[in-house]
MIDOSE-1310 file (N, C-alpha, C; in nm, 2 decimals, decimal comma, always signed):
residues 158
myad	-1,21/-3,96/+0,12/-1,07/-3,99/+0,07/-1,05/-4,14/+0,06; -0,98/-4,18/-0,04/-0,94/-4,32/-0,05/-0,81/-4,32/-0,13; -0,70/-4,36/-0,06/-0,57/-4,36/-0,13/-0,54/-4,22/-0,19; -0,53/-4,22/-0,32/-0,50/-4,09/-0,39/-0,63/-4,03/-0,45
dvvi	-0,75/-4,08/-0,42/-0,87/-4,03/-0,47/-0,94/-3,95/-0,37; -0,99/-3,83/-0,41/-1,06/-3,74/-0,31/-1,18/-3,69/-0,38; -1,29/-3,68/-0,30/-1,41/-3,61/-0,34/-1,43/-3,49/-0,25; -1,45/-3,38/-0,31/-1,47/-3,25/-0,24/-1,61/-3,20/-0,28
fiep	-1,69/-3,17/-0,17/-1,82/-3,11/-0,19/-1,81/-2,96/-0,16; -1,84/-2,88/-0,26/-1,83/-2,73/-0,23/-1,95/-2,66/-0,30; -1,97/-2,54/-0,26/-2,06/-2,45/-0,33/-2,01/-2,42/-0,46; -2,09/-2,44/-0,57/-2,04/-2,42/-0,70/-2,03/-2,27/-0,75
dvee	-1,94/-2,20/-0,69/-1,91/-2,07/-0,74/-1,76/-2,05/-0,76; -1,73/-1,96/-0,85/-1,59/-1,94/-0,89/-1,50/-1,91/-0,78; -1,54/-1,83/-0,68/-1,45/-1,79/-0,57/-1,41/-1,92/-0,49; -1,51/-2,00/-0,46/-1,48/-2,13/-0,39/-1,39/-2,22/-0,47
liav	-1,41/-2,23/-0,60/-1,32/-2,31/-0,68/-1,18/-2,26/-0,68; -1,17/-2,13/-0,69/-1,03/-2,07/-0,68/-0,96/-2,10/-0,55; -1,04/-2,09/-0,44/-0,99/-2,12/-0,30/-0,95/-2,27/-0,29; -1,03/-2,36/-0,35/-0,99/-2,50/-0,34/-0,87/-2,53/-0,43
ksll	-0,86/-2,46/-0,54/-0,75/-2,48/-0,63/-0,62/-2,43/-0,56; -0,63/-2,32/-0,49/-0,52/-2,27/-0,42/-0,48/-2,36/-0,30; -0,57/-2,42/-0,23/-0,54/-2,52/-0,13/-0,48/-2,64/-0,18; -0,52/-2,69/-0,30/-0,46/-2,81/-0,36/-0,32/-2,78/-0,40
qcfg	-0,30/-2,65/-0,45/-0,16/-2,61/-0,49/-0,07/-2,61/-0,37; -0,12/-2,55/-0,26/-0,04/-2,55/-0,13/-0,01/-2,69/-0,08; -0,11/-2,78/-0,09/-0,09/-2,92/-0,05/+0,02/-2,98/-0,14; +0,01/-2,96/-0,27/+0,10/-3,01/-0,37/+0,24/-2,96/-0,34
dasg	+0,26/-2,83/-0,31/+0,39/-2,77/-0,28/+0,45/-2,84/-0,16; +0,37/-2,86/-0,06/+0,42/-2,92/+0,07/+0,45/-3,07/+0,06; +0,36/-3,14/-0,02/+0,38/-3,29/-0,02/+0,44/-3,35/-0,14; +0,44/-3,27/-0,25/+0,49/-3,32/-0,38/+0,39/-3,39/-0,46
litn	+0,27/-3,40/-0,40/+0,16/-3,47/-0,47/+0,08/-3,36/-0,55; +0,08/-3,37/-0,68/+0,02/-3,27/-0,77/-0,12/-3,32/-0,82; -0,21/-3,23/-0,81/-0,35/-3,26/-0,86/-0,35/-3,27/-1,01; -0,40/-3,38/-1,06/-0,41/-3,40/-1,21/-0,55/-3,36/-1,25
yaks	-0,56/-3,24/-1,30/-0,70/-3,19/-1,33/-0,75/-3,25/-1,46; -0,66/-3,31/-1,54/-0,71/-3,39/-1,66/-0,79/-3,51/-1,62; -0,76/-3,57/-1,50/-0,83/-3,68/-1,45/-0,94/-3,64/-1,35; -0,96/-3,51/-1,33/-1,06/-3,47/-1,23/-1,19/-3,43/-1,31
aiip	-1,29/-3,42/-1,23/-1,42/-3,38/-1,29/-1,51/-3,30/-1,19; -1,59/-3,22/-1,25/-1,70/-3,15/-1,17/-1,82/-3,23/-1,20; -1,89/-3,27/-1,10/-2,02/-3,34/-1,11/-2,12/-3,26/-1,03; -2,20/-3,17/-1,10/-2,30/-3,09/-1,03/-2,41/-3,17/-0,97
iqcg	-2,45/-3,14/-0,85/-2,56/-3,21/-0,78/-2,67/-3,10/-0,76; -2,78/-3,11/-0,83/-2,89/-3,02/-0,81/-2,84/-2,88/-0,84; -2,77/-2,85/-0,95/-2,71/-2,72/-0,98/-2,76/-2,67/-1,12; -2,89/-2,68/-1,14/-2,94/-2,65/-1,27/-2,92/-2,50/-1,31
hidt	-2,91/-2,41/-1,22/-2,89/-2,27/-1,24/-2,74/-2,23/-1,26; -2,65/-2,32/-1,25/-2,51/-2,29/-1,25/-2,45/-2,30/-1,39; -2,36/-2,21/-1,43/-2,29/-2,23/-1,56/-2,17/-2,32/-1,54; -2,19/-2,44/-1,57/-2,08/-2,54/-1,55/-1,96/-2,52/-1,64
ntls	-1,98/-2,45/-1,75/-1,86/-2,42/-1,84/-1,76/-2,33/-1,77; -1,81/-2,23/-1,69/-1,72/-2,14/-1,62/-1,65/-2,22/-1,51; -1,72/-2,31/-1,44/-1,66/-2,39/-1,34/-1,55/-2,48/-1,40; -1,58/-2,54/-1,51/-1,49/-2,63/-1,58/-1,36/-2,55/-1,62
mtlq	-1,38/-2,43/-1,67/-1,26/-2,35/-1,72/-1,18/-2,30/-1,60; -1,24/-2,28/-1,48/-1,17/-2,24/-1,36/-1,08/-2,35/-1,31; -1,13/-2,47/-1,31/-1,05/-2,58/-1,26/-0,98/-2,66/-1,37; -1,01/-2,63/-1,49/-0,95/-2,69/-1,61/-0,97/-2,84/-1,61
ctvk	-1,09/-2,88/-1,58/-1,13/-3,02/-1,58/-1,27/-3,04/-1,65; -1,31/-3,16/-1,67/-1,43/-3,19/-1,74/-1,55/-3,18/-1,65; -1,67/-3,17/-1,71/-1,80/-3,17/-1,64/-1,86/-3,30/-1,67; -1,90/-3,38/-1,57/-1,97/-3,51/-1,59/-2,11/-3,50/-1,52
vfpc	-2,19/-3,59/-1,56/-2,33/-3,59/-1,50/-2,35/-3,73/-1,44; -2,45/-3,74/-1,35/-2,49/-3,87/-1,29/-2,57/-3,95/-1,39; -2,56/-4,08/-1,39/-2,48/-4,16/-1,30/-2,34/-4,16/-1,35; -2,25/-4,17/-1,25/-2,10/-4,18/-1,28/-2,04/-4,29/-1,20
tylg	-1,92/-4,31/-1,21/-1,85/-4,42/-1,13/-1,74/-4,35/-1,05; -1,73/-4,40/-0,93/-1,62/-4,35/-0,84/-1,57/-4,48/-0,76; -1,44/-4,51/-0,78/-1,38/-4,62/-0,72/-1,45/-4,75/-0,76; -1,50/-4,75/-0,88/-1,57/-4,87/-0,93/-1,71/-4,88/-0,89
lpls	-1,76/-4,79/-0,81/-1,90/-4,79/-0,77/-1,98/-4,70/-0,85; -2,10/-4,74/-0,89/-2,19/-4,65/-0,96/-2,25/-4,55/-0,86; -2,25/-4,42/-0,89/-2,31/-4,32/-0,81/-2,41/-4,24/-0,89; -2,52/-4,21/-0,82/-2,63/-4,13/-0,88/-2,70/-4,05/-0,78
dqrl	-2,76/-3,94/-0,83/-2,85/-3,86/-0,74/-2,99/-3,91/-0,74; -3,01/-4,03/-0,81/-3,14/-4,09/-0,82/-3,12/-4,24/-0,79; -3,23/-4,32/-0,79/-3,21/-4,46/-0,77/-3,14/-4,52/-0,89; -3,04/-4,61/-0,86/-2,96/-4,67/-0,97/-3,05/-4,76/-1,05
rkgd	-3,03/-4,76/-1,18/-3,10/-4,85/-1,27/-3,02/-4,98/-1,30; -3,09/-5,07/-1,37/-3,02/-5,20/-1,40/-2,89/-5,17/-1,48; -2,90/-5,08/-1,58/-2,79/-5,04/-1,66/-2,67/-4,99/-1,59; -2,70/-4,92/-1,47/-2,59/-4,87/-1,39/-2,52/-4,97/-1,32
lqps	-2,59/-5,08/-1,28/-2,53/-5,19/-1,20/-2,47/-5,31/-1,29; -2,52/-5,31/-1,42/-2,48/-5,42/-1,51/-2,33/-5,43/-1,53; -2,25/-5,32/-1,54/-2,10/-5,34/-1,56/-2,03/-5,42/-1,45; -2,07/-5,41/-1,33/-2,01/-5,48/-1,22/-2,05/-5,63/-1,22
lnkl	-2,17/-5,65/-1,27/-2,22/-5,79/-1,28/-2,15/-5,86/-1,40; -2,13/-5,78/-1,51/-2,05/-5,84/-1,62/-1,91/-5,87/-1,59; -1,85/-5,79/-1,50/-1,71/-5,81/-1,46/-1,71/-5,95/-1,38; -1,80/-5,97/-1,30/-1,81/-6,10/-1,22/-1,83/-6,21/-1,32
srkv	-1,91/-6,20/-1,42/-1,94/-6,30/-1,52/-1,81/-6,33/-1,60; -1,74/-6,23/-1,64/-1,61/-6,25/-1,71/-1,51/-6,32/-1,63; -1,51/-6,29/-1,50/-1,41/-6,36/-1,41/-1,44/-6,51/-1,40; -1,57/-6,54/-1,39/-1,61/-6,68/-1,38/-1,58/-6,75/-1,52
kgwn	-1,61/-6,69/-1,63/-1,59/-6,75/-1,76/-1,44/-6,77/-1,78; -1,36/-6,68/-1,73/-1,21/-6,69/-1,75/-1,15/-6,81/-1,68; -1,21/-6,86/-1,58/-1,15/-6,97/-1,51/-1,19/-7,10/-1,58; -1,10/-7,19/-1,59/-1,12/-7,32/-1,65/-1,17/-7,41/-1,53
kgnf	-1,29/-7,41/-1,51/-1,34/-7,48/-1,39/-1,32/-7,63/-1,39; -1,29/-7,69/-1,51/-1,26/-7,83/-1,51/-1,13/-7,87/-1,44; -1,05/-7,77/-1,41/-0,92/-7,80/-1,34/-0,94/-7,78/-1,19; -1,05/-7,74/-1,14/-1,07/-7,72/-1,00/-1,16/-7,82/-0,94
slda	-1,12/-7,87/-0,82/-1,20/-7,96/-0,74/-1,31/-7,88/-0,68; -1,41/-7,94/-0,63/-1,52/-7,88/-0,56/-1,47/-7,79/-0,45; -1,37/-7,84/-0,37/-1,31/-7,76/-0,26/-1,25/-7,63/-0,31; -1,18/-7,64/-0,43/-1,11/-7,53/-0,48/-1,21/-7,43/-0,53
rlll	-1,32/-7,48/-0,60/-1,43/-7,39/-0,65/-1,49/-7,32/-0,53; -1,51/-7,39/-0,42/-1,57/-7,33/-0,30/-1,48/-7,22/-0,25; -1,35/-7,24/-0,24/-1,26/-7,13/-0,20/-1,27/-7,01/-0,29; -1,27/-7,03/-0,42/-1,28/-6,92/-0,52/-1,41/-6,85/-0,50
vkhv	-1,52/-6,92/-0,48/-1,65/-6,85/-0,45/-1,65/-6,77/-0,33; -1,59/-6,82/-0,22/-1,59/-6,75/-0,09/-1,49/-6,64/-0,09; -1,38/-6,66/-0,15/-1,27/-6,56/-0,13/-1,25/-6,46/-0,25; -1,31/-6,49/-0,36/-1,29/-6,40/-0,48/-1,43/-6,35/-0,52
lsam	-1,52/-6,44/-0,57/-1,65/-6,40/-0,62/-1,73/-6,33/-0,52; -1,73/-6,37/-0,40/-1,81/-6,30/-0,29/-1,75/-6,17/-0,26; -1,61/-6,17/-0,25/-1,54/-6,05/-0,21/-1,55/-5,94/-0,31; -1,57/-5,97/-0,44/-1,57/-5,87/-0,55/-1,69/-5,77/-0,53
hiyq	-1,80/-5,82/-0,47/-1,91/-5,73/-0,46/-1,95/-5,68/-0,31; -1,87/-5,73/-0,22/-1,90/-5,70/-0,08/-1,90/-5,54/-0,06; -1,79/-5,48/-0,10/-1,79/-5,33/-0,08/-1,89/-5,26/-0,15; -1,93/-5,30/-0,27/-2,04/-5,24/-0,34/-2,17/-5,26/-0,27
llvi	-2,20/-5,38/-0,22/-2,33/-5,40/-0,15/-2,34/-5,33/-0,02; -2,22/-5,30/+0,04/-2,22/-5,22/+0,16/-2,26/-5,07/+0,14; -2,23/-5,02/+0,02/-2,25/-4,88/-0,01/-2,39/-4,85/-0,07; -2,44/-4,94/-0,15/-2,57/-4,92/-0,21/-2,67/-5,01/-0,15
dppi	-2,80/-4,98/-0,17/-2,91/-5,06/-0,13/-2,94/-5,15/-0,25; -2,88/-5,28/-0,25/-2,89/-5,36/-0,37/-3,03/-5,41/-0,39; -3,07/-5,40/-0,52/-3,20/-5,45/-0,55/-3,20/-5,61/-0,55; -3,31/-5,67/-0,53/-3,32/-5,81/-0,52/-3,27/-5,88/-0,64
wlik	-3,29/-5,82/-0,76/-3,25/-5,89/-0,89/-3,10/-5,90/-0,89; -3,03/-5,80/-0,84/-2,88/-5,80/-0,84/-2,83/-5,91/-0,75; -2,88/-5,92/-0,63/-2,84/-6,03/-0,53/-2,87/-6,16/-0,59; -2,98/-6,18/-0,66/-3,01/-6,31/-0,72/-2,92/-6,34/-0,83
aidk	-2,88/-6,24/-0,91/-2,79/-6,26/-1,03/-2,65/-6,30/-0,98; -2,61/-6,23/-0,87/-2,47/-6,26/-0,82/-2,47/-6,41/-0,76; -2,58/-6,44/-0,69/-2,59/-6,58/-0,64/-2,60/-6,68/-0,75; -2,67/-6,65/-0,86/-2,68/-6,74/-0,97/-2,54/-6,77/-1,03
lrmg	-2,46/-6,66/-1,05/-2,33/-6,68/-1,10/-2,24/-6,76/-1,01; -2,24/-6,73/-0,88/-2,16/-6,81/-0,79/-2,20/-6,95/-0,78; -2,33/-6,98/-0,77/-2,38/-7,12/-0,76/-2,35/-7,19/-0,89; -2,36/-7,13/-1,01/-2,33/-7,19/-1,13/-2,18/-7,23/-1,14
flwn	-2,09/-7,15/-1,09/-1,95/-7,18/-1,09/-1,93/-7,29/-0,99; -1,98/-7,28/-0,87/-1,96/-7,38/-0,76/-2,00/-7,52/-0,81; -2,12/-7,53/-0,86/-2,17/-7,66/-0,90/-2,14/-7,70/-1,04; -2,05/-7,62/-1,11/-2,00/-7,66/-1,24/-2,11/-7,67/-1,34
ndel	-2,20/-7,57/-1,34/-2,32/-7,57/-1,42/-2,33/-7,46/-1,51; -2,30/-7,48/-1,64/-2,29/-7,38/-1,74/-2,42/-7,30/-1,76; -2,53/-7,37/-1,76/-2,66/-7,30/-1,79/-2,69/-7,19/-1,68; -2,63/-7,20/-1,56/-2,66/-7,11/-1,45/-2,58/-6,98/-1,47
rven	-2,48/-6,98/-1,56/-2,39/-6,86/-1,58/-2,42/-6,79/-1,71; -2,54/-6,75/-1,73/-2,58/-6,68/-1,85/-2,60/-6,53/-1,82; -2,53/-6,44/-1,89/-2,54/-6,30/-1,86/-2,68/-6,26/-1,90; -2,73/-6,16/-1,83/-2,86/-6,10/-1,85/-2,97/-6,20/-1,85
aw	-2,96/-6,30/-1,77/-3,06/-6,40/-1,76/-3,18/-6,36/-1,66; -3,16/-6,25/-1,59/-3,26/-6,21/-1,50/-3,35/-6,11/-1,57
């Protein structure tokens, strides 16, 4: 659970889904917090033999597959590929390009690197086993901004 986001792992059969839906309804009645099934998804893990359409109709939500994103983190039942991690790296690159670094002193750029650019990926790097190329690409973007060096901030340079 994180704020208003919840992940529930259950056996993928209709009876369990009906029970979970009933529990969510009881919770909603008691708390006033209503489950938005339009924003919910079923993501089967190793469920090749299950009819996901029946599950989707039971909960009235979509079926998604891995890799997917949860709280901005890429999730997969296999090793993450470069394409799965690229969006977070692009976000960091856009952040750097959005700043007009000519208006920042070295001290100000150092503070931005330490408190913004580094913090943007800390929670992601705690959850996944980051490949070396990702760490090097993040460092390249941070160093390029810190030292005011445009050629170090090229997307997909790795």
